[in-house]
ZAGU-10313 format. One line per 8 residues: number of its first residue (from 0); for each residue x negated, y, z of C-alpha. Coordinates in nm, 2 decimals, decimal comma. Each point is the difference from the previous one (the first is absolute). Example, Ala and Ser with C-alpha at 12.3 -4.5 7.8 and 13.67 -1.06 7.14 Angstrom:
REM ZAGU-10313
0	-1,23/-0,45/0,78  -0,14/0,34/-0,07
//
This chain:
REM ZAGU-10313
0	0,00/0,00/0,00  -0,15/0,33/-0,11  0,03/0,33/-0,16  -0,10/0,03/-0,36  -0,08/0,31/-0,21  -0,16/0,09/-0,33  -0,08/0,28/-0,24  -0,07/0,04/-0,37
8	-0,27/0,26/-0,04  -0,34/-0,05/-0,17  -0,17/0,25/0,24  -0,13/-0,06/0,35  0,30/0,18/0,14  0,20/-0,32/-0,06  -0,19/-0,17/0,28  0,05/0,30/0,22
16	0,38/0,00/-0,07  0,02/-0,37/0,08  -0,20/0,04/0,32  0,25/0,27/0,10  0,29/-0,23/-0,07  -0,17/-0,28/0,20  -0,05/0,24/0,30  0,37/0,09/0,00
24	0,10/-0,36/-0,02  -0,25/-0,12/0,26  0,28/-0,11/0,23  0,10/-0,26/-0,26  -0,35/-0,16/0,03  -0,23/0,10/0,28  -0,23/-0,30/-0,05  -0,18/0,10/-0,32
32	0,01/0,27/-0,27  -0,16/-0,01/-0,34  -0,01/0,21/-0,32  -0,11/-0,18/-0,32  -0,04/0,09/-0,37  0,17/-0,22/-0,26  -0,05/0,15/-0,35  0,18/0,34/0,00
40	0,18/-0,07/0,33  -0,11/0,05/0,35  0,18/-0,25/0,23  0,04/0,01/0,37  0,11/-0,22/0,29  0,05/0,03/0,37  0,01/-0,35/0,15  0,20/-0,16/0,28
48	-0,19/-0,32/0,03  0,23/-0,30/0,03  -0,10/-0,27/-0,25  -0,37/-0,07/0,04  -0,06/0,30/0,22  -0,38/-0,02/-0,06  -0,18/0,23/-0,24  0,03/-0,26/-0,27
56	0,37/0,09/-0,02  -0,06/0,37/-0,06  0,13/0,15/-0,32  -0,02/0,07/-0,29  0,03/-0,34/-0,17  -0,18/-0,06/-0,33  0,05/-0,28/-0,26  -0,29/-0,23/-0,06
64	-0,08/0,18/-0,32  0,00/0,34/0,17  0,26/0,13/-0,24  0,31/0,03/0,23  0,00/0,18/0,33  0,29/-0,02/0,24  0,10/0,18/0,32  0,30/-0,15/0,18
72	0,25/0,07/0,28  0,20/-0,28/0,15  -0,01/-0,38/0,02  -0,01/-0,27/-0,26  0,11/-0,29/0,23  -0,05/-0,28/-0,26  -0,35/0,10/-0,10  -0,15/-0,33/0,10
80	0,25/-0,19/-0,22  -0,08/0,24/-0,29  -0,37/-0,05/0,05  0,05/-0,38/-0,03  0,23/0,01/-0,29  -0,23/0,22/-0,21  -0,33/-0,16/0,13  -0,13/0,32/0,15
88	-0,28/-0,01/0,25  0,08/-0,26/0,27  -0,12/0,23/0,29  0,25/0,28/-0,06  0,09/0,14/0,34  0,15/0,34/-0,08  0,33/0,01/-0,19  -0,09/0,30/-0,22
96	-0,30/-0,18/-0,15  0,23/-0,20/-0,24  0,13/0,32/-0,17  -0,28/0,10/-0,24  -0,08/-0,35/-0,12  0,37/-0,09/-0,06  0,03/0,34/-0,18  -0,29/-0,08/-0,23
104	0,19/-0,32/-0,10  0,36/0,11/-0,01  0,02/0,38/0,03  0,32/0,12/0,17  0,17/-0,34/-0,06  -0,18/-0,11/0,32  0,22/0,23/0,21  0,31/-0,22/0,01
112	-0,22/-0,28/0,14  -0,09/0,21/0,31  0,22/-0,10/0,30  -0,03/0,30/0,24  0,02/0,37/0,03  -0,24/0,22/-0,20  -0,10/0,32/-0,16  -0,29/-0,06/-0,24
120	-0,22/0,21/-0,23  -0,22/-0,18/-0,26  -0,24/0,19/-0,22  -0,16/-0,13/-0,32  -0,34/0,14/-0,01  -0,05/-0,07/-0,37  0,32/0,15/-0,14  0,09/0,27/0,26
128	0,34/-0,17/0,06  0,15/0,02/0,35  0,30/-0,20/0,13  0,20/0,08/0,30  0,25/-0,25/0,14  0,25/-0,02/0,29  0,15/-0,32/0,13  0,36/-0,10/-0,10
136	0,16/0,10/0,32  -0,19/0,33/0,04  -0,14/-0,10/0,34  -0,32/0,19/-0,07  0,00/0,35/-0,15  -0,21/0,16/-0,27  0,01/0,36/-0,14  -0,18/0,18/-0,28
144	-0,02/0,34/-0,16  -0,14/0,15/-0,32  -0,17/0,34/0,03  0,04/0,12/-0,36  -0,37/0,04/-0,06  -0,08/-0,36/-0,09  -0,02/-0,12/0,36  0,23/-0,22/0,20
152	-0,01/-0,14/0,35  0,19/-0,27/0,20  0,03/-0,09/0,37  0,20/-0,21/0,24  0,17/0,32/0,15  0,15/0,30/-0,17  -0,11/0,27/0,25  -0,37/-0,03/-0,07
160	0,07/0,02/-0,37  0,22/0,31/0,04  -0,29/0,17/0,18  -0,26/-0,06/-0,27  0,16/0,29/-0,19  0,31/0,18/0,12  0,30/-0,21/-0,07  0,32/0,16/0,13
168	0,27/-0,19/0,18  0,26/-0,12/-0,25  0,34/0,17/0,04  0,16/-0,30/-0,17  -0,16/-0,23/0,26  0,14/0,23/0,28  0,35/-0,05/-0,15  -0,05/-0,37/-0,03
176	-0,12/-0,02/0,36  0,30/0,19/0,13  0,23/-0,22/-0,19  -0,15/-0,34/0,08  -0,23/0,06/0,30  -0,32/-0,07/-0,20  -0,17/0,07/-0,34  0,07/-0,22/-0,30
184	-0,23/-0,31/-0,03  -0,14/0,12/-0,34  -0,08/0,35/0,12  -0,23/0,18/0,24  0,12/0,30/0,20  -0,23/0,22/-0,21  0,01/0,15/-0,35  -0,27/-0,15/-0,23
192	-0,06/-0,30/0,24  0,16/-0,31/-0,14  0,08/-0,34/0,16  -0,04/-0,34/-0,17  0,33/-0,18/0,01  0,03/-0,33/0,18  -0,08/-0,29/-0,23  -0,19/0,22/-0,24
200	-0,34/0,00/-0,18  -0,13/0,31/-0,17  -0,29/0,01/-0,25  -0,20/0,32/-0,05  -0,25/0,08/-0,28  -0,20/0,27/0,16  0,26/0,23/0,17  0,28/-0,10/-0,26
208	0,27/-0,24/0,12  0,04/-0,24/-0,29  0,22/-0,29/0,13  0,25/-0,05/0,28  0,10/-0,37/0,05  0,19/-0,20/0,26  -0,20/-0,27/0,18  0,28/-0,25/0,04
216	0,26/0,02/-0,27  0,29/0,08/-0,04  -0,07/0,28/0,25  0,30/0,10/0,21  0,14/-0,35/0,03  -0,31/-0,21/0,00  0,12/-0,15/0,34  0,35/-0,10/-0,13
224	-0,09/-0,36/-0,09  0,22/-0,30/0,02  -0,09/-0,28/0,25  -0,21/-0,27/-0,15  0,14/-0,27/0,23  0,35/-0,09/0,11  -0,08/0,10/0,36  -0,12/0,36/-0,04
232	-0,02/0,06/0,37  -0,24/-0,28/0,05  -0,22/0,13/-0,29  0,00/0,34/0,17  -0,09/-0,14/0,33  -0,30/-0,19/-0,15  -0,11/0,32/-0,18  0,04/0,20/0,32
240	-0,23/-0,23/0,20  -0,26/0,02/-0,27  0,03/0,38/0,00  -0,05/0,01/0,38  -0,30/-0,23/-0,03  -0,16/0,22/-0,27  0,07/0,32/0,20  -0,18/-0,14/0,30
248	-0,33/-0,03/-0,19  -0,23/0,25/0,17  -0,35/0,01/0,13  0,10/0,23/0,28  0,26/-0,05/0,27  0,37/0,04/-0,11  0,30/0,09/0,21  0,37/-0,06/-0,07
256	0,23/0,30/0,07  0,28/-0,18/0,18  0,34/0,15/0,06  0,30/-0,16/0,16  0,15/-0,06/-0,35  0,00/-0,26/-0,27  -0,26/0,12/-0,25  -0,31/0,00/0,21
264	0,12/-0,32/0,18  0,02/-0,17/-0,34  -0,37/0,08/-0,05  -0,07/-0,14/0,35  0,20/-0,31/-0,09  -0,18/-0,07/-0,33  -0,34/0,06/0,16  0,08/-0,25/0,27
272	0,11/-0,26/-0,25  -0,33/0,05/-0,18  -0,20/-0,05/0,31  -0,11/0,36/0,05  -0,03/0,15/0,34  0,10/0,37/-0,01  -0,06/0,30/0,22  0,33/0,19/0,01
280	0,04/0,36/0,09  0,32/0,20/0,09  -0,01/0,38/0,03  0,21/0,12/0,29  0,16/0,34/0,04  0,13/0,10/0,35  0,27/0,23/-0,14  0,22/-0,25/-0,18
288	0,13/-0,35/0,04  -0,30/-0,22/0,04  -0,03/-0,30/-0,23  -0,32/-0,14/0,16  0,17/-0,27/0,22  0,17/-0,15/-0,30  -0,32/0,02/-0,21  -0,19/-0,17/0,29
296	0,26/-0,28/0,00  -0,06/-0,05/-0,38  -0,37/-0,01/0,04  0,03/-0,25/0,29  0,23/-0,22/-0,20  -0,25/-0,04/-0,28  -0,30/-0,03/0,23  -0,17/0,33/-0,11
304	-0,18/0,25/0,22  0,19/0,32/0,06  -0,11/0,35/0,10  0,21/0,31/0,07  -0,16/0,33/-0,09  0,18/0,32/0,11  0,03/0,30/-0,24  0,11/0,35/0,09
312	0,03/0,32/-0,20  -0,20/0,31/0,10  -0,10/0,32/-0,18  -0,33/-0,14/-0,12  0,17/-0,30/-0,15  0,25/0,22/-0,17  -0,27/0,20/-0,16  -0,18/-0,31/-0,12
320	0,32/-0,15/-0,14  0,06/0,30/-0,23  -0,37/0,01/-0,10  0,03/-0,36/-0,10  0,32/0,06/-0,20  -0,10/-0,02/-0,37  0,34/0,09/-0,13  0,30/0,14/0,20
328	0,21/-0,28/0,15  0,27/-0,01/0,26  -0,12/-0,34/0,11  -0,34/-0,14/0,10  -0,04/0,12/0,36  0,06/-0,35/0,12  -0,26/-0,14/-0,23  -0,25/0,26/0,11
336	0,05/-0,08/0,37  -0,02/-0,37/-0,06  -0,32/0,03/-0,21  -0,16/0,22/0,26  0,08/-0,27/0,26  -0,14/-0,27/-0,22  -0,33/0,18/-0,04  -0,02/0,09/0,37
344	0,03/-0,37/0,08  -0,30/-0,07/-0,22  0,16/-0,15/-0,31  -0,05/0,09/-0,37  0,26/-0,23/-0,15  0,37/-0,04/0,09  0,28/-0,21/-0,15  0,35/0,14/-0,03
352	0,34/-0,12/-0,09  0,05/0,29/-0,23  0,19/-0,08/-0,32  0,23/-0,27/0,14  0,30/0,22/0,02  -0,03/0,11/-0,36  -0,06/-0,35/-0,14  0,23/-0,20/0,23
360	0,30/0,22/0,03  -0,06/0,15/0,34  0,19/0,32/-0,05  0,37/0,08/0,00  0,00/0,10/-0,37  -0,06/-0,36/-0,10  0,33/-0,09/0,17  0,18/0,30/-0,15
368	-0,13/-0,09/-0,35  0,21/-0,31/0,00  0,31/0,21/0,08  -0,05/0,26/-0,27  0,31/-0,13/-0,17  0,22/0,08/0,30  -0,18/0,33/0,05  0,07/0,10/-0,36
376	0,37/-0,09/0,06  0,00/0,22/0,31  -0,13/0,29/-0,21  0,33/0,00/-0,19  0,23/-0,02/0,31  0,18/0,30/0,14  -0,20/0,24/0,22  0,20/-0,09/0,31
384	-0,12/-0,36/-0,04  -0,36/0,11/-0,04  0,03/0,21/0,31  0,11/-0,31/0,19  -0,29/-0,19/-0,14  -0,24/0,26/0,13  0,08/-0,13/0,35  -0,19/-0,31/-0,10
392	-0,30/0,20/-0,10  -0,18/-0,07/0,33  -0,02/-0,36/-0,10  -0,16/0,09/-0,33  -0,22/0,30/0,09  -0,14/0,18/0,30  0,24/0,26/0,14  -0,19/0,29/-0,16
400	0,06/-0,14/-0,34  0,37/0,04/-0,01  -0,03/0,22/-0,30  -0,17/-0,29/-0,18  0,30/-0,22/0,08  0,23/0,26/-0,15  -0,21/0,00/-0,31  -0,02/-0,37/-0,01
408	0,38/-0,03/0,00  0,06/0,31/-0,21  0,07/0,02/-0,38  -0,36/0,07/-0,08  -0,13/-0,28/0,22  -0,27/-0,25/-0,11  0,08/-0,21/-0,31  -0,29/-0,25/0,04
416	-0,25/-0,13/0,25  -0,27/0,26/-0,11  0,23/0,29/0,07  0,11/-0,16/0,33  -0,36/-0,02/0,11  -0,06/0,36/-0,11  0,29/0,11/0,22  -0,14/-0,19/0,30
424	-0,35/0,14/-0,05  0,09/0,36/-0,07  -0,10/0,24/0,28  0,15/0,33/-0,14  0,27/0,02/-0,27  -0,10/0,14/-0,34  0,21/0,32/0,03  -0,17/0,09/0,33
432	-0,34/-0,06/-0,15  0,08/0,22/-0,29  0,10/0,28/0,23  -0,32/-0,04/0,20  -0,24/-0,02/-0,29  0,17/0,08/-0,32  -0,09/-0,35/-0,13  0,20/-0,32/-0,03
440	-0,24/-0,30/0,00  0,00/-0,11/-0,36  0,00/-0,34/-0,17  -0,33/-0,19/0,03  -0,01/0,02/0,38  0,21/-0,18/0,26  0,30/0,19/-0,11  0,00/-0,16/-0,35
448	0,29/-0,20/-0,13  0,01/-0,37/0,03  -0,26/-0,15/-0,25  0,18/-0,22/-0,26  -0,19/-0,31/0,09  0,10/0,04/0,37  0,37/0,04/-0,10  -0,01/-0,35/-0,14
456	-0,10/-0,16/0,33  0,23/-0,16/0,26  0,09/0,24/0,28  -0,26/-0,13/0,26  -0,29/0,01/-0,25  0,11/0,35/-0,12  -0,02/0,12/0,36  -0,35/-0,15/0,03
464	-0,10/0,20/-0,31  0,14/0,31/0,14  -0,16/-0,05/0,34  -0,34/-0,05/-0,17  0,03/0,32/-0,18  0,20/0,23/0,23  -0,14/-0,11/0,34  -0,30/-0,23/0,00
472	-0,20/0,17/-0,28  0,13/0,35/0,08  -0,04/0,01/0,38  -0,09/-0,32/0,19  -0,31/-0,12/-0,19  -0,16/0,35/-0,05  0,06/0,07/0,37  -0,14/-0,33/0,10
480	-0,32/0,06/-0,20  -0,05/0,36/0,11  0,05/-0,05/0,37  -0,17/-0,33/0,04  -0,30/0,11/-0,19  -0,02/0,33/0,18  -0,08/-0,23/0,30  -0,24/-0,22/-0,20
488	0,24/-0,30/0,02  0,09/-0,24/-0,28  0,37/-0,09/0,02  0,09/-0,33/-0,18  0,35/-0,08/-0,12  0,05/-0,38/-0,08  0,37/0,06/-0,09  -0,12/0,21/-0,30
496	-0,17/-0,27/-0,18  0,03/-0,05/-0,38  0,09/-0,37/0,04  0,21/0,00/0,31  0,21/0,31/-0,07  0,15/-0,12/-0,34  0,07/-0,34/0,16  0,18/0,16/0,29
504	0,20/0,24/-0,21  0,10/-0,29/-0,24  0,10/-0,22/0,30  0,21/0,28/0,15  0,18/0,06/-0,34  0,08/-0,37/-0,05  0,07/-0,12/0,35  0,34/-0,16/0,06
512	0,00/0,01/0,38  -0,27/0,17/0,21  -0,17/0,29/-0,16  -0,30/0,22/0,07  -0,17/-0,03/0,33  0,22/-0,27/0,14  -0,07/-0,21/-0,31  -0,37/0,05/0,04
520	0,01/-0,09/0,37  0,19/-0,32/-0,08  -0,24/-0,09/-0,28  -0,29/0,06/0,24  0,18/-0,25/0,23  -0,02/0,24/0,29  0,30/0,01/0,23  -0,14/0,28/0,21
528	-0,05/0,22/-0,30  0,35/-0,09/-0,12  0,14/0,11/0,33  -0,18/0,33/-0,03  0,18/0,07/-0,33  0,33/-0,01/0,18  -0,10/0,28/0,24  0,05/0,38/-0,07
536	-0,27/0,14/-0,22  -0,27/0,18/0,19  -0,35/0,13/-0,07  -0,26/0,24/0,13  0,13/0,36/-0,01  -0,09/0,33/0,14  0,24/0,25/0,16  -0,06/0,29/-0,24
544	0,33/0,16/0,10  -0,08/0,00/0,37  -0,36/0,12/-0,06  0,14/0,28/-0,22  0,24/0,11/0,28  -0,23/-0,01/0,30  -0,34/-0,15/-0,08  -0,31/0,05/-0,21
552	0,20/0,07/-0,32  0,21/0,28/0,15  -0,26/0,28/-0,08  0,00/-0,12/-0,36  0,38/0,05/-0,02  -0,03/0,34/0,17  -0,27/0,09/-0,26  0,27/0,02/-0,27
560	0,12/0,33/0,16  -0,31/0,17/-0,13  0,08/0,19/-0,32  -0,36/-0,05/-0,11  0,01/-0,38/0,03  -0,15/-0,15/-0,32  0,32/-0,21/-0,05  0,18/0,32/-0,10
568	-0,24/0,04/-0,30  0,18/-0,30/-0,15  0,34/0,00/0,16  0,26/0,28/0,00  0,02/0,09/0,37  0,34/0,17/-0,03  0,14/-0,32/-0,15  -0,16/-0,23/0,26
576	0,26/0,10/0,26  0,09/-0,28/0,25  -0,28/-0,22/-0,13  -0,26/0,25/0,13  0,18/0,04/0,33  -0,02/-0,37/0,07  0,38/-0,04/0,03  0,14/-0,34/-0,11
584	-0,19/-0,29/-0,14  -0,14/-0,11/-0,33  0,17/-0,26/-0,22  -0,32/-0,20/-0,01  -0,01/-0,38/0,02  -0,35/-0,05/0,14  -0,10/-0,24/0,28  -0,24/0,25/0,15
592	0,24/0,17/0,23  0,21/-0,10/0,30  0,32/0,06/-0,20  0,03/0,33/-0,19  -0,28/0,24/-0,09  0,06/0,36/0,09  0,13/0,20/-0,30  -0,31/0,22/0,02
600	-0,24/-0,29/-0,03  -0,06/0,02/-0,38  -0,08/0,38/0,03  -0,21/-0,07/0,31  -0,20/-0,26/-0,19  -0,05/0,22/-0,31  -0,10/0,30/0,21  -0,26/-0,19/0,20
608	-0,13/-0,19/-0,30  -0,05/0,34/-0,17  -0,18/0,13/0,31  -0,23/-0,30/0,00  -0,10/0,07/-0,36  -0,12/0,35/0,11  -0,20/-0,12/0,30  -0,13/-0,35/-0,06
616	-0,26/-0,17/-0,21  0,19/-0,33/0,01  0,10/-0,24/0,28  -0,24/-0,12/0,27  -0,03/-0,33/0,18  0,20/-0,10/0,30  -0,27/0,09/0,24  -0,10/0,33/-0,16
624	0,26/0,27/0,06  -0,07/0,34/-0,15
//
């Protein structure tokens, strides 16, 4: 796990620019830093040493003929299998060493063979060609910018690229953030700084972008496969155990982030069935309902060690959180606190149950999708009947989302699963965003219409496609990377595996009885896990609303009263009204809060992210507050 960077520039200033990018990404890899020349490109890496943590695992990686040079961020979990299959050196100990030699044989066609998470840059020293690639889920980020004078640069994070030469905050990104709580997955928050899309490989000739190809075809629905066996759940269970086994490959100690819920317990279950002894960690907060006793019970049931690490929010932590925020997001504070706790406990690698809800139907919209026919019928009923139905809204949404229930049942309600998920994930309605910014987020971002290929999927699979685009790739995965790497922690996600995920989605779509997590628990032959699936959904959350009223976040809310606050350079203060005053709650559907986020939270986040751009040189490690 690392930070990568690079620059096209024939002069020595290329190495200087990459060294600067490395310095600003040092938190991503405090164990080593390097700048190397590969033809017209200078390539950089900051290393978090996990596989082969000795100097022999340092980057860059060169092919045997010294033609291809690669820098790499992430993990290729099946690197040993690839080395055997292609008769590479038998003593390969670091996963990234397979990249340049496979590239010399297959070019970008080797990318679908990589089972893992990655952002990769490969330079051809002979032809001056550069490839940039991002894994199919978009777990690892990669950004680039062209300067207009024949130079280009890329990096793992957008803020350092924006500071190379002034790149203003994108007003379109601001509007998108206010609408959806985060920036679109194929954009940065800055003008002239671009993001690779998940599942994408770019080819540059010099500074010119020549090709843009998907890694796994057919792109948006690559996961929507049919089961290859009659018992799809059993196939998914076998694939899941294999994924957990691969994700436990590490040359440094690894910890499982264990909650009281099903997802992390499934990882604990699979690890035990495979014979792995895990160290489990639960982060406890004294201000909300404590899930540590239930997590301890789960660890004890599977025979794993368990540790509770407290986490609290103070002013210094708040400052570091916003300094680590690469793009504005209403979520992520929970991940920042968890990652800081992991690092303080002495671990570099943590496993998470992230991705299970999106692939195995863990959210309410999966159940609603199967009732869209009835919902569309309700949209044509008299208004008095709709008002009566609003009384049931609390069963469908949190109390603060009553307006969403009205829209769900109204004549302009969602016509398909994609639109249903958009309604669930929306933070601020389009009309309000337009009044605040003068912009309505356009097609191409998370507000785009349902892609044609997704419209042909069964309801559950269509919700998966929407969740990938509108939540995982827009908010959850970028937050996970930014806030874990800010604390020099690699977070692994075995549910987001290119073999398990399609098998799980296919099994859920074709199941006749149990679906989703209960089906997986049954296929894993685990009665304890199956019992957990019948309990109310829980997970690690932080009390943002409480902290905004009376804790460390209250001064940030009060800061909106300053007419000179930077947020008002991007948002019409006169139109902000009750949002800026903190009255009411957002319509967000994020697991970060103890219920509803305060209405002012998106403006608070935007304001303090903008302030951090003025004052910081990038995030710092967990033990190094500014």
